[in-house]
Backbone of each chain as nested JSON, in Angstrom:
{
  "chains": [
    {"id": "A", "residues": [
      {"number": 1, "name": "MET", "atoms": {"N": [-9.373, 17.412, -37.305], "CA": [-9.281, 18.833, -38.023], "C": [-10.129, 19.875, -37.587]}},
      {"number": 2, "name": "LEU", "atoms": {"N": [-9.334, 21.061, -37.379], "CA": [-10.142, 22.49, -36.657], "C": [-10.884, 23.148, -37.437]}},
      {"number": 3, "name": "ILE", "atoms": {"N": [-11.999, 23.812, -37.411], "CA": [-12.23, 24.571, -38.433], "C": [-12.619, 26.102, -37.475]}},
      {"number": 4, "name": "ALA", "atoms": {"N": [-12.069, 27.004, -38.111], "CA": [-12.195, 28.392, -37.26], "C": [-13.208, 29.301, -38.297]}},
      {"number": 5, "name": "LYS", "atoms": {"N": [-13.983, 29.436, -38.105], "CA": [-14.803, 30.569, -38.528], "C": [-15.131, 32.245, -38.068]}},
      {"number": 6, "name": "ILE", "atoms": {"N": [-14.575, 33.001, -38.874], "CA": [-14.059, 34.337, -38.192], "C": [-15.37, 35.336, -39.029]}},
      {"number": 7, "name": "TYR", "atoms": {"N": [-15.584, 35.911, -38.187], "CA": [-17.009, 36.84, -38.849], "C": [-16.51, 38.301, -38.398]}},
      {"number": 8, "name": "VAL", "atoms": {"N": [-16.403, 39.188, -39.367], "CA": [-15.609, 40.264, -39.345], "C": [-16.849, 41.576, -39.464]}},
      {"number": 9, "name": "LYS", "atoms": {"N": [-17.168, 42.176, -38.921], "CA": [-17.872, 43.523, -39.533], "C": [-17.104, 44.802, -38.695]}},
      {"number": 10, "name": "LEU", "atoms": {"N": [-17.881, 46.031, -39.492], "CA": [-17.586, 47.005, -39.02], "C": [-18.244, 47.474, -37.824]}},
      {"number": 11, "name": "LYS", "atoms": {"N": [-17.108, 48.481, -36.926], "CA": [-18.136, 48.692, -35.776], "C": [-19.633, 49.486, -36.061]}},
      {"number": 12, "name": "ARG", "atoms": {"N": [-19.988, 49.582, -35.169], "CA": [-21.423, 49.924, -35.009], "C": [-21.406, 51.478, -35.803]}},
      {"number": 13, "name": "ASP", "atoms": {"N": [-20.431, 52.467, -35.487], "CA": [-20.857, 53.547, -35.686], "C": [-19.43, 54.003, -36.619]}},
      {"number": 14, "name": "VAL", "atoms": {"N": [-19.112, 52.897, -37.475], "CA": [-18.739, 53.251, -38.693], "C": [-19.252, 53.544, -39.908]}},
      {"number": 15, "name": "SER", "atoms": {"N": [-19.42, 54.235, -40.764], "CA": [-20.363, 54.436, -42.163], "C": [-20.059, 53.287, -42.681]}},
      {"number": 16, "name": "ASP", "atoms": {"N": [-21.26, 52.391, -43.091], "CA": [-21.239, 51.378, -43.917], "C": [-21.902, 51.261, -45.201]}},
      {"number": 17, "name": "PRO", "atoms": {"N": [-21.093, 52.033, -46.212], "CA": [-21.67, 52.425, -47.586], "C": [-22.059, 50.818, -48.328]}},
      {"number": 18, "name": "GLN", "atoms": {"N": [-21.887, 50.114, -48.245], "CA": [-22.042, 48.651, -48.719], "C": [-23.879, 48.243, -48.297]}},
      {"number": 19, "name": "GLY", "atoms": {"N": [-23.649, 48.453, -47.206], "CA": [-24.979, 47.851, -46.425], "C": [-26.022, 49.216, -46.834]}},
      {"number": 20, "name": "PHE", "atoms": {"N": [-25.764, 50.159, -47.007], "CA": [-26.722, 51.101, -47.741], "C": [-27.127, 50.841, -48.883]}},
      {"number": 21, "name": "ALA", "atoms": {"N": [-26.156, 50.423, -49.709], "CA": [-26.479, 50.196, -51.144], "C": [-27.074, 48.409, -51.31]}},
      {"number": 22, "name": "VAL", "atoms": {"N": [-26.984, 47.846, -50.769], "CA": [-27.628, 46.461, -50.114], "C": [-28.89, 46.722, -49.693]}},
      {"number": 23, "name": "LYS", "atoms": {"N": [-29.2, 47.883, -48.718], "CA": [-30.67, 48.14, -47.778], "C": [-31.289, 48.633, -49.17]}},
      {"number": 24, "name": "GLY", "atoms": {"N": [-30.966, 49.552, -50.159], "CA": [-31.833, 50.177, -50.957], "C": [-31.738, 49.195, -52.226]}},
      {"number": 25, "name": "ALA", "atoms": {"N": [-30.934, 48.098, -52.633], "CA": [-31.23, 47.394, -53.642], "C": [-32.597, 46.245, -53.232]}},
      {"number": 26, "name": "LEU", "atoms": {"N": [-32.35, 46.038, -51.449], "CA": [-33.67, 45.151, -51.318], "C": [-34.742, 45.914, -51.387]}},
      {"number": 27, "name": "GLU", "atoms": {"N": [-34.803, 47.454, -50.626], "CA": [-36.013, 47.878, -50.938], "C": [-36.473, 47.903, -52.375]}},
      {"number": 28, "name": "SER", "atoms": {"N": [-35.481, 47.955, -53.216], "CA": [-36.055, 48.137, -54.376], "C": [-36.556, 46.971, -55.569]}},
      {"number": 29, "name": "LEU", "atoms": {"N": [-36.333, 45.85, -54.737], "CA": [-37.029, 44.742, -55.0], "C": [-38.378, 44.311, -54.46]}},
      {"number": 30, "name": "GLY", "atoms": {"N": [-38.255, 45.151, -53.372], "CA": [-39.741, 45.0, -52.88], "C": [-39.647, 44.581, -51.341]}},
      {"number": 31, "name": "PHE", "atoms": {"N": [-38.338, 44.508, -50.972], "CA": [-38.288, 43.632, -49.565], "C": [-38.376, 44.812, -48.682]}},
      {"number": 32, "name": "LYS", "atoms": {"N": [-39.656, 44.925, -47.694], "CA": [-39.908, 46.129, -46.957], "C": [-39.437, 45.45, -45.074]}},
      {"number": 33, "name": "GLY", "atoms": {"N": [-38.997, 46.048, -44.686], "CA": [-38.637, 45.817, -43.488], "C": [-37.133, 45.492, -43.044]}},
      {"number": 34, "name": "ALA", "atoms": {"N": [-36.279, 45.614, -44.027], "CA": [-34.752, 45.454, -43.299], "C": [-34.513, 46.974, -42.941]}},
      {"number": 35, "name": "ASP", "atoms": {"N": [-34.624, 47.646, -41.527], "CA": [-34.203, 48.325, -40.777], "C": [-32.514, 49.217, -41.377]}},
      {"number": 36, "name": "ARG", "atoms": {"N": [-31.666, 48.041, -41.217], "CA": [-30.421, 48.323, -40.884], "C": [-29.757, 47.228, -41.827]}},
      {"number": 37, "name": "VAL", "atoms": {"N": [-28.713, 46.923, -42.631], "CA": [-27.797, 46.049, -43.133], "C": [-26.271, 46.685, -42.956]}},
      {"number": 38, "name": "HIS", "atoms": {"N": [-25.468, 45.487, -42.61], "CA": [-24.081, 45.609, -42.471], "C": [-23.948, 44.715, -43.253]}},
      {"number": 39, "name": "VAL", "atoms": {"N": [-22.551, 44.871, -43.939], "CA": [-21.982, 43.664, -44.376], "C": [-20.629, 43.754, -44.327]}},
      {"number": 40, "name": "GLY", "atoms": {"N": [-20.443, 42.431, -44.089], "CA": [-18.718, 42.199, -43.571], "C": [-18.447, 40.899, -44.155]}},
      {"number": 41, "name": "LYS", "atoms": {"N": [-17.198, 40.661, -43.452], "CA": [-16.343, 39.598, -44.051], "C": [-16.343, 38.536, -43.098]}},
      {"number": 42, "name": "TYR", "atoms": {"N": [-16.13, 37.107, -43.974], "CA": [-16.451, 35.865, -43.262], "C": [-15.177, 34.959, -44.048]}},
      {"number": 43, "name": "PHE", "atoms": {"N": [-14.374, 34.503, -42.817], "CA": [-13.447, 33.411, -43.102], "C": [-13.692, 32.382, -42.554]}},
      {"number": 44, "name": "VAL", "atoms": {"N": [-13.471, 31.205, -43.293], "CA": [-13.23, 29.717, -42.965], "C": [-11.729, 29.054, -43.048]}},
      {"number": 45, "name": "ILE", "atoms": {"N": [-11.544, 28.983, -42.107], "CA": [-10.037, 28.654, -42.124], "C": [-9.856, 27.052, -41.77]}},
      {"number": 46, "name": "GLU", "atoms": {"N": [-9.452, 26.317, -42.473], "CA": [-9.088, 24.846, -42.249], "C": [-8.093, 24.724, -41.485]}},
      {"number": 47, "name": "LEU", "atoms": {"N": [-7.756, 24.108, -40.288], "CA": [-6.092, 24.084, -39.624], "C": [-6.083, 22.732, -39.188]}},
      {"number": 48, "name": "ALA", "atoms": {"N": [-4.614, 22.737, -39.558], "CA": [-4.065, 21.545, -39.222], "C": [-4.085, 20.879, -37.846]}},
      {"number": 49, "name": "ASP", "atoms": {"N": [-3.645, 19.958, -37.453], "CA": [-3.943, 19.137, -35.949], "C": [-3.01, 20.179, -35.305]}},
      {"number": 50, "name": "MET", "atoms": {"N": [-3.642, 20.539, -33.974], "CA": [-3.129, 21.598, -33.117], "C": [-4.597, 21.029, -31.997]}},
      {"number": 51, "name": "SER", "atoms": {"N": [-4.033, 21.681, -30.813], "CA": [-5.056, 21.529, -29.447], "C": [-5.861, 22.746, -30.046]}},
      {"number": 52, "name": "ARG", "atoms": {"N": [-7.146, 23.027, -29.551], "CA": [-8.135, 23.77, -29.608], "C": [-7.547, 25.041, -28.811]}},
      {"number": 53, "name": "ASP", "atoms": {"N": [-6.892, 25.112, -27.919], "CA": [-6.082, 26.571, -27.394], "C": [-5.304, 27.001, -28.134]}},
      {"number": 54, "name": "ALA", "atoms": {"N": [-4.431, 26.207, -28.7], "CA": [-3.629, 26.774, -29.638], "C": [-4.056, 27.428, -31.051]}},
      {"number": 55, "name": "ALA", "atoms": {"N": [-5.19, 26.673, -31.151], "CA": [-5.75, 27.34, -32.639], "C": [-6.395, 28.603, -32.137]}},
      {"number": 56, "name": "GLU", "atoms": {"N": [-6.702, 28.764, -30.885], "CA": [-7.801, 29.868, -30.854], "C": [-6.44, 30.846, -30.43]}},
      {"number": 57, "name": "VAL", "atoms": {"N": [-5.329, 30.774, -29.928], "CA": [-4.316, 31.745, -29.878], "C": [-4.309, 32.436, -31.31]}},
      {"number": 58, "name": "MET", "atoms": {"N": [-3.869, 31.393, -32.105], "CA": [-3.265, 31.497, -33.558], "C": [-4.54, 32.38, -34.062]}},
      {"number": 59, "name": "VAL", "atoms": {"N": [-5.348, 32.176, -34.072], "CA": [-6.548, 32.591, -34.637], "C": [-6.674, 33.795, -34.487]}},
      {"number": 60, "name": "ARG", "atoms": {"N": [-6.483, 34.541, -32.919], "CA": [-6.869, 35.75, -32.515], "C": [-5.597, 36.57, -33.745]}},
      {"number": 61, "name": "GLN", "atoms": {"N": [-4.467, 36.053, -33.676], "CA": [-3.005, 36.695, -33.862], "C": [-3.533, 37.065, -35.241]}},
      {"number": 62, "name": "MET", "atoms": {"N": [-3.982, 35.733, -36.263], "CA": [-4.097, 35.922, -37.312], "C": [-5.141, 36.691, -37.637]}},
      {"number": 63, "name": "CYS", "atoms": {"N": [-5.743, 37.26, -36.724], "CA": [-6.901, 38.3, -36.965], "C": [-6.498, 39.86, -36.749]}},
      {"number": 64, "name": "ASP", "atoms": {"N": [-6.002, 40.111, -35.849], "CA": [-5.103, 41.073, -35.139], "C": [-4.025, 41.4, -35.924]}},
      {"number": 65, "name": "LYS", "atoms": {"N": [-3.611, 40.623, -37.087], "CA": [-2.023, 40.869, -37.869], "C": [-2.885, 41.06, -39.272]}},
      {"number": 66, "name": "LEU", "atoms": {"N": [-3.607, 40.449, -39.667], "CA": [-3.949, 40.432, -41.329], "C": [-5.165, 40.403, -41.501]}},
      {"number": 67, "name": "LEU", "atoms": {"N": [-6.26, 39.676, -40.589], "CA": [-7.624, 39.502, -41.365], "C": [-8.213, 40.772, -41.142]}},
      {"number": 68, "name": "THR", "atoms": {"N": [-8.287, 41.328, -40.166], "CA": [-9.378, 42.299, -39.641], "C": [-8.314, 43.774, -39.415]}},
      {"number": 69, "name": "ASN", "atoms": {"N": [-9.339, 44.948, -39.778], "CA": [-8.552, 46.076, -39.106], "C": [-9.187, 46.811, -38.0]}},
      {"number": 70, "name": "PRO", "atoms": {"N": [-8.459, 46.746, -36.708], "CA": [-9.054, 46.628, -35.319], "C": [-9.827, 48.235, -35.216]}},
      {"number": 71, "name": "VAL", "atoms": {"N": [-9.042, 49.248, -36.027], "CA": [-9.553, 50.489, -35.72], "C": [-11.191, 50.41, -36.167]}},
      {"number": 72, "name": "ILE", "atoms": {"N": [-11.454, 50.088, -37.242], "CA": [-13.03, 50.197, -37.722], "C": [-13.304, 48.897, -37.507]}},
      {"number": 73, "name": "GLU", "atoms": {"N": [-12.85, 47.956, -37.309], "CA": [-13.721, 46.496, -37.645], "C": [-13.608, 45.675, -36.047]}},
      {"number": 74, "name": "ASP", "atoms": {"N": [-14.755, 45.256, -35.999], "CA": [-14.834, 44.128, -34.702], "C": [-15.186, 42.992, -35.274]}},
      {"number": 75, "name": "TYR", "atoms": {"N": [-14.736, 41.925, -34.468], "CA": [-15.106, 40.481, -35.174], "C": [-15.012, 39.611, -33.97]}},
      {"number": 76, "name": "THR", "atoms": {"N": [-15.492, 38.469, -34.341], "CA": [-15.836, 37.145, -33.047], "C": [-15.511, 35.803, -34.165]}},
      {"number": 77, "name": "PHE", "atoms": {"N": [-14.995, 35.028, -33.464], "CA": [-14.558, 33.972, -34.382], "C": [-14.524, 32.674, -33.554]}},
      {"number": 78, "name": "THR", "atoms": {"N": [-15.119, 31.337, -33.944], "CA": [-15.751, 29.927, -33.575], "C": [-14.241, 29.283, -33.512]}},
      {"number": 79, "name": "VAL", "atoms": {"N": [-13.78, 28.207, -32.896], "CA": [-13.249, 26.992, -32.964], "C": [-13.849, 25.562, -32.943]}},
      {"number": 80, "name": "GLU", "atoms": {"N": [-14.408, 25.129, -34.279], "CA": [-14.981, 23.824, -34.172], "C": [-14.228, 22.71, -34.502]}},
      {"number": 81, "name": "GLN", "atoms": {"N": [-14.612, 21.414, -34.352], "CA": [-14.16, 20.429, -34.237], "C": [-14.429, 19.466, -35.863]}},
      {"number": 82, "name": "ASN", "atoms": {"N": [-13.493, 19.869, -36.835], "CA": [-14.359, 19.311, -38.31], "C": [-15.211, 19.771, -38.485]}},
      {"number": 83, "name": "GLY", "atoms": {"N": [-16.661, 18.962, -39.217], "CA": [-17.776, 18.972, -39.673], "C": [-18.139, 20.549, -39.34]}},
      {"number": 84, "name": "GLY", "atoms": {"N": [-19.68, 20.312, -39.758], "CA": [-20.505, 21.5, -39.156], "C": [-20.22, 22.71, -40.121]}},
      {"number": 85, "name": "GLU", "atoms": {"N": [-20.448, 22.305, -41.231], "CA": [-20.182, 23.554, -42.576], "C": [-21.473, 24.592, -42.267]}},
      {"number": 86, "name": "ALA", "atoms": {"N": [-21.075, 25.773, -42.407], "CA": [-21.733, 27.241, -42.326], "C": [-21.388, 27.888, -43.343]}}
    ]},
    {"id": "B", "residues": [
      {"number": 1, "name": "MET", "atoms": {"N": [-36.832, 43.391, -31.909], "CA": [-36.347, 43.217, -33.312], "C": [-35.451, 42.198, -33.709]}},
      {"number": 2, "name": "LEU", "atoms": {"N": [-35.667, 41.534, -34.95], "CA": [-34.921, 40.17, -35.15], "C": [-34.093, 40.682, -36.182]}},
      {"number": 3, "name": "ILE", "atoms": {"N": [-32.829, 39.957, -35.838], "CA": [-31.506, 40.335, -36.306], "C": [-31.492, 39.047, -37.369]}},
      {"number": 4, "name": "ALA", "atoms": {"N": [-31.13, 39.114, -38.657], "CA": [-30.554, 37.721, -39.298], "C": [-29.186, 37.747, -39.919]}},
      {"number": 5, "name": "LYS", "atoms": {"N": [-28.981, 36.923, -39.371], "CA": [-26.909, 37.247, -40.054], "C": [-27.11, 35.61, -40.699]}},
      {"number": 6, "name": "ILE", "atoms": {"N": [-26.364, 36.362, -42.243], "CA": [-26.334, 35.595, -43.455], "C": [-25.048, 35.011, -43.818]}},
      {"number": 7, "name": "TYR", "atoms": {"N": [-24.259, 33.953, -43.731], "CA": [-23.215, 33.602, -44.138], "C": [-22.848, 32.854, -45.718]}},
      {"number": 8, "name": "VAL", "atoms": {"N": [-22.24, 34.023, -46.209], "CA": [-21.951, 33.351, -47.832], "C": [-20.74, 32.76, -47.739]}},
      {"number": 9, "name": "LYS", "atoms": {"N": [-20.578, 31.902, -48.587], "CA": [-19.154, 31.547, -48.922], "C": [-19.318, 30.399, -50.249]}},
      {"number": 10, "name": "LEU", "atoms": {"N": [-18.195, 30.381, -51.157], "CA": [-18.243, 29.797, -52.243], "C": [-18.417, 28.489, -52.076]}},
      {"number": 11, "name": "LYS", "atoms": {"N": [-19.171, 27.757, -53.134], "CA": [-19.332, 26.171, -52.931], "C": [-17.999, 25.737, -52.94]}},
      {"number": 12, "name": "ARG", "atoms": {"N": [-17.481, 24.363, -52.229], "CA": [-16.682, 23.836, -51.976], "C": [-15.649, 23.579, -53.358]}},
      {"number": 13, "name": "ASP", "atoms": {"N": [-16.276, 23.146, -54.749], "CA": [-15.347, 23.267, -55.335], "C": [-15.179, 24.012, -56.477]}},
      {"number": 14, "name": "VAL", "atoms": {"N": [-15.491, 25.362, -56.298], "CA": [-15.525, 26.538, -56.71], "C": [-14.028, 26.86, -56.577]}},
      {"number": 15, "name": "SER", "atoms": {"N": [-13.034, 27.465, -57.225], "CA": [-11.874, 27.998, -57.139], "C": [-12.021, 29.091, -55.921]}},
      {"number": 16, "name": "ASP", "atoms": {"N": [-10.89, 29.369, -54.863], "CA": [-11.166, 30.66, -54.27], "C": [-10.252, 31.731, -54.151]}},
      {"number": 17, "name": "PRO", "atoms": {"N": [-9.933, 32.115, -55.211], "CA": [-8.36, 33.073, -55.483], "C": [-8.067, 33.993, -54.5]}},
      {"number": 18, "name": "GLN", "atoms": {"N": [-9.191, 34.144, -53.682], "CA": [-8.781, 35.252, -52.419], "C": [-8.432, 34.713, -51.331]}},
      {"number": 19, "name": "GLY", "atoms": {"N": [-9.023, 33.56, -51.114], "CA": [-8.623, 32.322, -50.198], "C": [-7.443, 31.889, -50.15]}},
      {"number": 20, "name": "PHE", "atoms": {"N": [-7.076, 31.518, -51.349], "CA": [-5.698, 31.251, -51.53], "C": [-4.351, 32.619, -50.998]}},
      {"number": 21, "name": "ALA", "atoms": {"N": [-4.938, 34.027, -51.996], "CA": [-3.781, 34.86, -51.612], "C": [-3.9, 34.889, -49.957]}},
      {"number": 22, "name": "VAL", "atoms": {"N": [-5.312, 35.088, -48.883], "CA": [-5.03, 35.066, -47.457], "C": [-4.27, 34.03, -46.963]}},
      {"number": 23, "name": "LYS", "atoms": {"N": [-4.17, 32.707, -47.474], "CA": [-3.403, 31.815, -47.076], "C": [-2.019, 32.357, -47.239]}},
      {"number": 24, "name": "GLY", "atoms": {"N": [-1.533, 32.434, -48.624], "CA": [-0.336, 32.853, -48.675], "C": [0.19, 34.182, -47.754]}},
      {"number": 25, "name": "ALA", "atoms": {"N": [-0.506, 34.702, -47.447], "CA": [-0.431, 36.198, -46.574], "C": [0.03, 35.717, -45.18]}},
      {"number": 26, "name": "LEU", "atoms": {"N": [-1.083, 34.545, -44.785], "CA": [-0.544, 34.018, -43.331], "C": [0.748, 33.313, -43.489]}},
      {"number": 27, "name": "GLU", "atoms": {"N": [0.717, 32.563, -44.175], "CA": [2.164, 31.857, -44.284], "C": [3.22, 32.877, -44.154]}},
      {"number": 28, "name": "SER", "atoms": {"N": [3.061, 34.05, -45.055], "CA": [4.845, 34.682, -45.042], "C": [4.519, 35.377, -43.545]}},
      {"number": 29, "name": "LEU", "atoms": {"N": [3.588, 35.564, -43.198], "CA": [3.378, 36.233, -41.66], "C": [4.22, 35.001, -40.537]}},
      {"number": 30, "name": "GLY", "atoms": {"N": [4.136, 34.275, -41.343], "CA": [4.275, 32.865, -40.12], "C": [3.579, 31.803, -39.558]}},
      {"number": 31, "name": "PHE", "atoms": {"N": [2.309, 32.098, -39.904], "CA": [1.36, 31.259, -39.452], "C": [1.386, 29.724, -40.028]}},
      {"number": 32, "name": "LYS", "atoms": {"N": [1.52, 29.016, -39.425], "CA": [1.679, 27.374, -40.445], "C": [0.424, 26.636, -39.793]}},
      {"number": 33, "name": "GLY", "atoms": {"N": [-0.327, 26.245, -40.722], "CA": [-0.929, 25.078, -40.333], "C": [-2.475, 25.823, -40.899]}},
      {"number": 34, "name": "ALA", "atoms": {"N": [-2.106, 26.561, -41.624], "CA": [-3.756, 26.911, -42.253], "C": [-3.716, 26.112, -43.209]}},
      {"number": 35, "name": "ASP", "atoms": {"N": [-4.453, 24.988, -43.606], "CA": [-4.763, 24.262, -44.533], "C": [-5.588, 24.702, -45.917]}},
      {"number": 36, "name": "ARG", "atoms": {"N": [-6.267, 25.263, -45.54], "CA": [-7.215, 25.93, -46.654], "C": [-8.092, 27.088, -45.982]}},
      {"number": 37, "name": "VAL", "atoms": {"N": [-7.99, 28.171, -46.996], "CA": [-9.19, 29.595, -46.089], "C": [-9.997, 29.635, -47.663]}},
      {"number": 38, "name": "HIS", "atoms": {"N": [-11.027, 29.976, -46.598], "CA": [-11.908, 30.24, -47.528], "C": [-12.474, 31.741, -47.164]}},
      {"number": 39, "name": "VAL", "atoms": {"N": [-13.008, 32.702, -47.907], "CA": [-13.073, 34.06, -47.933], "C": [-14.939, 34.384, -48.506]}},
      {"number": 40, "name": "GLY", "atoms": {"N": [-15.498, 34.498, -47.658], "CA": [-16.814, 34.839, -47.944], "C": [-17.542, 35.84, -47.251]}},
      {"number": 41, "name": "LYS", "atoms": {"N": [-18.889, 36.094, -47.712], "CA": [-19.611, 37.593, -47.119], "C": [-20.535, 37.032, -45.635]}},
      {"number": 42, "name": "TYR", "atoms": {"N": [-20.569, 38.04, -45.212], "CA": [-21.622, 37.868, -43.812], "C": [-22.205, 39.09, -43.985]}},
      {"number": 43, "name": "PHE", "atoms": {"N": [-23.606, 38.846, -43.919], "CA": [-24.45, 40.083, -43.86], "C": [-25.385, 39.874, -42.426]}},
      {"number": 44, "name": "VAL", "atoms": {"N": [-25.4, 41.317, -41.727], "CA": [-26.368, 41.432, -40.783], "C": [-27.402, 42.279, -41.205]}},
      {"number": 45, "name": "ILE", "atoms": {"N": [-28.503, 41.742, -40.89], "CA": [-29.944, 42.398, -41.283], "C": [-30.661, 42.832, -40.173]}},
      {"number": 46, "name": "GLU", "atoms": {"N": [-31.234, 43.92, -39.785], "CA": [-32.08, 44.189, -38.624], "C": [-33.207, 44.046, -39.441]}},
      {"number": 47, "name": "LEU", "atoms": {"N": [-34.167, 43.802, -38.782], "CA": [-35.334, 43.228, -39.056], "C": [-36.626, 44.077, -38.514]}},
      {"number": 48, "name": "ALA", "atoms": {"N": [-37.58, 44.82, -39.099], "CA": [-38.412, 45.678, -38.316], "C": [-39.721, 44.717, -38.054]}},
      {"number": 49, "name": "ASP", "atoms": {"N": [-40.388, 44.89, -36.862], "CA": [-41.204, 43.878, -36.074], "C": [-42.246, 42.896, -37.202]}},
      {"number": 50, "name": "MET", "atoms": {"N": [-41.874, 41.347, -37.276], "CA": [-42.626, 40.718, -37.818], "C": [-42.369, 39.219, -36.954]}},
      {"number": 51, "name": "SER", "atoms": {"N": [-43.057, 38.079, -37.627], "CA": [-42.497, 36.69, -36.797], "C": [-41.163, 36.206, -37.956]}},
      {"number": 52, "name": "ARG", "atoms": {"N": [-40.983, 35.404, -36.801], "CA": [-39.573, 35.002, -36.936], "C": [-40.057, 33.781, -38.223]}},
      {"number": 53, "name": "ASP", "atoms": {"N": [-41.162, 33.246, -38.466], "CA": [-41.39, 32.688, -39.52], "C": [-41.364, 33.497, -40.8]}},
      {"number": 54, "name": "ALA", "atoms": {"N": [-41.744, 34.471, -40.742], "CA": [-41.991, 35.481, -42.039], "C": [-40.554, 35.821, -42.39]}},
      {"number": 55, "name": "ALA", "atoms": {"N": [-40.023, 36.561, -41.103], "CA": [-38.431, 36.55, -41.167], "C": [-37.82, 35.406, -41.939]}},
      {"number": 56, "name": "GLU", "atoms": {"N": [-37.575, 34.362, -41.567], "CA": [-36.839, 33.63, -42.368], "C": [-37.404, 33.324, -43.873]}},
      {"number": 57, "name": "VAL", "atoms": {"N": [-38.569, 33.398, -44.296], "CA": [-38.959, 33.127, -45.519], "C": [-38.387, 34.294, -46.412]}},
      {"number": 58, "name": "MET", "atoms": {"N": [-38.38, 35.602, -45.613], "CA": [-38.223, 36.882, -46.459], "C": [-36.522, 36.984, -46.287]}},
      {"number": 59, "name": "VAL", "atoms": {"N": [-35.612, 36.361, -45.688], "CA": [-34.374, 36.464, -45.718], "C": [-33.866, 35.288, -46.842]}},
      {"number": 60, "name": "ARG", "atoms": {"N": [-34.668, 34.331, -46.792], "CA": [-33.98, 33.137, -47.791], "C": [-34.586, 33.935, -49.458]}},
      {"number": 61, "name": "GLN", "atoms": {"N": [-35.711, 34.362, -49.287], "CA": [-35.849, 35.14, -50.783], "C": [-34.847, 36.281, -50.721]}},
      {"number": 62, "name": "MET", "atoms": {"N": [-34.41, 36.77, -49.823], "CA": [-33.334, 38.032, -50.024], "C": [-32.018, 37.336, -50.756]}},
      {"number": 63, "name": "CYS", "atoms": {"N": [-31.895, 35.999, -49.859], "CA": [-30.362, 35.376, -50.777], "C": [-30.663, 35.205, -51.735]}},
      {"number": 64, "name": "ASP", "atoms": {"N": [-31.864, 34.555, -52.236], "CA": [-31.951, 33.963, -53.509], "C": [-32.057, 34.7, -54.693]}},
      {"number": 65, "name": "LYS", "atoms": {"N": [-32.446, 36.18, -54.304], "CA": [-32.678, 36.716, -55.205], "C": [-31.593, 38.08, -55.403]}},
      {"number": 66, "name": "LEU", "atoms": {"N": [-30.688, 38.542, -54.344], "CA": [-30.012, 39.61, -54.26], "C": [-28.449, 38.991, -53.864]}},
      {"number": 67, "name": "LEU", "atoms": {"N": [-28.795, 38.513, -52.506], "CA": [-27.454, 38.824, -51.371], "C": [-26.539, 36.985, -52.189]}},
      {"number": 68, "name": "THR", "atoms": {"N": [-26.524, 36.315, -52.681], "CA": [-25.755, 35.077, -53.042], "C": [-26.342, 34.902, -54.256]}},
      {"number": 69, "name": "ASN", "atoms": {"N": [-25.049, 33.907, -54.904], "CA": [-25.387, 33.791, -56.112], "C": [-25.229, 32.199, -56.38]}},
      {"number": 70, "name": "PRO", "atoms": {"N": [-26.474, 31.704, -56.345], "CA": [-26.672, 30.393, -56.197], "C": [-25.837, 29.409, -56.741]}},
      {"number": 71, "name": "VAL", "atoms": {"N": [-25.226, 29.706, -58.193], "CA": [-24.775, 28.788, -58.901], "C": [-23.047, 28.688, -58.357]}},
      {"number": 72, "name": "ILE", "atoms": {"N": [-22.962, 29.672, -57.627], "CA": [-21.4, 29.274, -57.318], "C": [-21.358, 29.255, -55.574]}},
      {"number": 73, "name": "GLU", "atoms": {"N": [-22.133, 29.999, -55.112], "CA": [-22.296, 30.305, -53.833], "C": [-23.501, 29.235, -52.523]}},
      {"number": 74, "name": "ASP", "atoms": {"N": [-23.12, 28.859, -51.388], "CA": [-24.074, 28.605, -50.801], "C": [-24.118, 29.357, -49.351]}},
      {"number": 75, "name": "TYR", "atoms": {"N": [-24.763, 29.322, -48.806], "CA": [-25.43, 30.307, -47.814], "C": [-25.998, 29.561, -46.882]}},
      {"number": 76, "name": "THR", "atoms": {"N": [-25.833, 30.246, -45.611], "CA": [-26.352, 29.718, -44.183], "C": [-27.254, 30.788, -43.889]}},
      {"number": 77, "name": "PHE", "atoms": {"N": [-28.06, 30.739, -42.681], "CA": [-28.4, 32.026, -42.124], "C": [-29.161, 31.611, -40.528]}},
      {"number": 78, "name": "THR", "atoms": {"N": [-29.127, 32.314, -39.76], "CA": [-29.844, 32.618, -38.274], "C": [-30.8, 34.165, -38.378]}},
      {"number": 79, "name": "VAL", "atoms": {"N": [-31.959, 33.501, -37.699], "CA": [-32.644, 34.729, -37.343], "C": [-32.772, 34.451, -35.713]}},
      {"number": 80, "name": "GLU", "atoms": {"N": [-32.206, 35.746, -35.187], "CA": [-32.52, 35.693, -33.798], "C": [-32.916, 37.16, -33.329]}},
      {"number": 81, "name": "GLN", "atoms": {"N": [-34.061, 36.869, -32.014], "CA": [-34.179, 38.014, -31.56], "C": [-33.192, 38.785, -31.079]}},
      {"number": 82, "name": "ASN", "atoms": {"N": [-33.33, 40.27, -31.44], "CA": [-32.439, 41.546, -30.785], "C": [-31.036, 40.853, -30.66]}},
      {"number": 83, "name": "GLY", "atoms": {"N": [-30.367, 41.635, -29.655], "CA": [-28.795, 41.57, -29.181], "C": [-28.29, 40.302, -29.757]}},
      {"number": 84, "name": "GLY", "atoms": {"N": [-27.098, 40.001, -29.259], "CA": [-26.45, 38.559, -29.462], "C": [-25.427, 39.044, -30.484]}},
      {"number": 85, "name": "GLU", "atoms": {"N": [-24.618, 40.459, -30.408], "CA": [-23.654, 40.697, -31.372], "C": [-22.731, 39.082, -32.166]}},
      {"number": 86, "name": "ALA", "atoms": {"N": [-22.251, 39.545, -33.179], "CA": [-21.568, 38.531, -33.723], "C": [-21.009, 39.488, -34.663]}}
    ]}
  ]
}
């Protein structure tokens, strides 16, 4: 079984109010040193048997059509054979 | 500058309705083969100058105290030197 892991975050020049809120909360808890915080999405998709190449093509289409908003978000993904939880 | 990347997802035996919804949406768009979908959070934190060891200790505390709910969520993280966007 293949596991696709997709990491989505806002483009660097897009305002990230959720990130600001988390940064503020970290500071109020006494954590110093977090210069900037970005909050994104993380998808883990278990794929039925198919080749890795086919999986990569499909995952890219999934990202472009549903999982991400390409206007404001960037994504990266990996496709791995089974195991290796993260 | 150090970059911490934190990946949070629900524990495997916790119901993930958002994942079900995404799976349904993928199927309605014609994507076959997504057996299971998990939706999680992804944090990228830019840390001011500190040692990597100190950063790892701090990031773990951030996760335990604010960023994750250890009752229902698992997390992993990496701390890298600068660059290497993901």
